[in-house]
C-alpha positions, 0 to 999 in steps of 0.5 A: 794285811796281805800283799797283792800278788801281781805287783809291777816290780819295775816301777819300784826297782831303781834303774841299773847303772848300765841303763843310766850310762846308755841314756847319757850316751844317747843324749851325748850322741844327740848333742854331738849331732846337733853341734856337728850340724851347727858347725857344718851350717856355720862353715857353709855360711862362712864359705858363702860370706868369704865368696861374697867378700872376695867378689866385692874386693874384686869389684872394688879393684876393677872399679879403681882401675876403671876410674883411673883409666877413665880419668886418664882418658878424660885428661887426654881428651881435654888436653887434645881439645885445647891443643886443637884450638892452639894449632892455628895459633902455632901456624900463624906464628910460623907464618909471622916468623917467615914474614919477618925473615923476608928482606923487605919485611914491614915492621908495622905489619909484622907487629899487627900480625903478631897482635892478631895471633896473640888475640887468637891465642887469648880467644882459644884459651878463653874458650876453655875457661881461662880468664885474664886478671888485669886489675888496673884501677881496682881495689887491691885483693890479696887473693887475686893480686900479688903486690910487688911495690907501693907507689904514690899517685894522685890519680889512683886511690890509696890501696888500689892497683896502679899498674899491672906488671904481670897479668894473672890468670884464673881457670874456671874460677880457680886462681892459676897465677896472681897478677903482679901489681904496683899498689897506690899509696895515695897522693904523695905526702910532702916531706916534713921540714926540720924545724 
């Protein structure tokens, strides 16, 4: 059989080693270009995230400083209000001392004046949330009272407060100082005679 004269020789010839190297190099160059673009994108994203982080850290530090400053201002304002209410008490105490130093000072009127100043002080402190704890006759509460002794009593029930030695105080429901109390142990028990 005769062979055709016009055959395409390139279809049957294997590629040369140079052509294979050129196509591999072009694929590697394309892959490197993709990697370089990905790296550039990742670096840009990292820089953006770092900038956001630094801004958030600065905002947090500013918030901390502002909170500390506001807390100090609030404390100063609250303290100032309490002191403004105590100034008249100090003035009246100074007047009481001046009256007591007079040669013809009347003790009864001085005592009455000092009692009024004490009432004024208690009123000023109560307006800021201070409450006295004076539990005479009430049941003993270890959360509010400090028992310093027990004493028998026919008039006060057992485990009830017989006497307050020191007044306790609470501020807006928070105990500042417990009341020091004497607790009743009930009626006196007779000594058992020895038989």
